[in-house]
C-alpha positions as CSV (number, residue, x, y, z in Angstrom):
1,M,10.6,34.3,-54.7
2,N,10.3,30.8,-56.2
3,T,7.9,28.7,-54.1
4,L,6.9,25.3,-55.2
5,M,3.3,24.1,-55.1
6,A,2.7,22.6,-51.7
7,E,0.3,19.9,-52.9
8,R,1.5,17.7,-55.7
9,R,-1.2,16.2,-57.9
10,M,-1.7,12.5,-58.5
11,C,-2.9,10.9,-61.8
12,V,-6.3,9.4,-61.3
13,D,-5.5,6.4,-63.5
14,C,-1.9,5.3,-62.8
15,C,-1.4,7.2,-59.4
16,R,1.8,8.8,-60.8
17,Q,2.7,11.9,-58.8
18,S,3.0,15.2,-60.6
19,P,6.3,17.0,-60.9
20,Q,6.9,19.9,-58.5
21,T,5.8,23.2,-60.1
22,N,5.0,26.7,-58.9
23,T,1.2,26.4,-59.7
24,S,-1.3,23.8,-61.0
25,Y,-1.5,25.9,-64.2
26,T,2.2,25.0,-64.9
27,L,1.2,21.3,-65.0
28,I,-1.2,22.0,-67.9
29,S,1.6,23.6,-70.0
30,A,3.2,22.0,-73.0
31,K,6.3,21.3,-70.9
32,Y,4.4,18.9,-68.5
33,G,1.2,18.0,-70.4
34,W,-0.9,17.1,-67.4
35,R,-4.7,17.5,-68.0
36,L,-7.6,18.2,-65.6
37,T,-11.1,17.0,-66.1
38,R,-14.2,17.3,-63.9
39,S,-16.8,14.7,-63.3
40,R,-19.8,14.3,-61.1
41,T,-19.8,12.0,-58.1
42,E,-22.8,9.9,-57.2
43,S,-23.9,12.7,-54.8
44,G,-23.8,15.3,-57.6
45,D,-20.6,17.1,-56.5
46,L,-17.9,18.0,-59.0
47,Q,-14.7,16.1,-58.7
48,A,-11.4,17.2,-60.2
49,Q,-9.4,14.4,-61.9
50,W,-5.7,15.0,-62.9
51,R,-4.1,12.8,-65.6
52,C,-0.5,12.4,-66.6
53,P,0.3,12.8,-70.3
54,E,0.3,9.1,-71.0
55,C,-3.0,8.4,-69.2
56,W,-4.5,11.5,-70.8
57,R,-3.8,10.1,-74.3
58,R,-5.5,6.8,-73.4
59,Y,-8.4,8.6,-71.8
60,K,-8.8,10.9,-74.8
61,T,-8.8,7.9,-77.2
62,S,-11.3,6.0,-75.1
63,I,-13.8,8.9,-75.0
64,A,-13.4,9.6,-78.8
65,G,-14.5,6.0,-79.6
66,A,-17.5,6.1,-77.2
């Protein structure tokens, strides 16, 4: 049975919608290259942030120089 992930992810930076996959884990694969980070909100809760491959490269470069 091949069911697609019901909720597609959106890039936190460019708002690009993720491709349809079977699971979120597939997005992180070398084939798709999406990345997931977590950050704290002002209230202290953890927030998941998905980034497409292009935005991930920019994000990674920006934090490396910080």
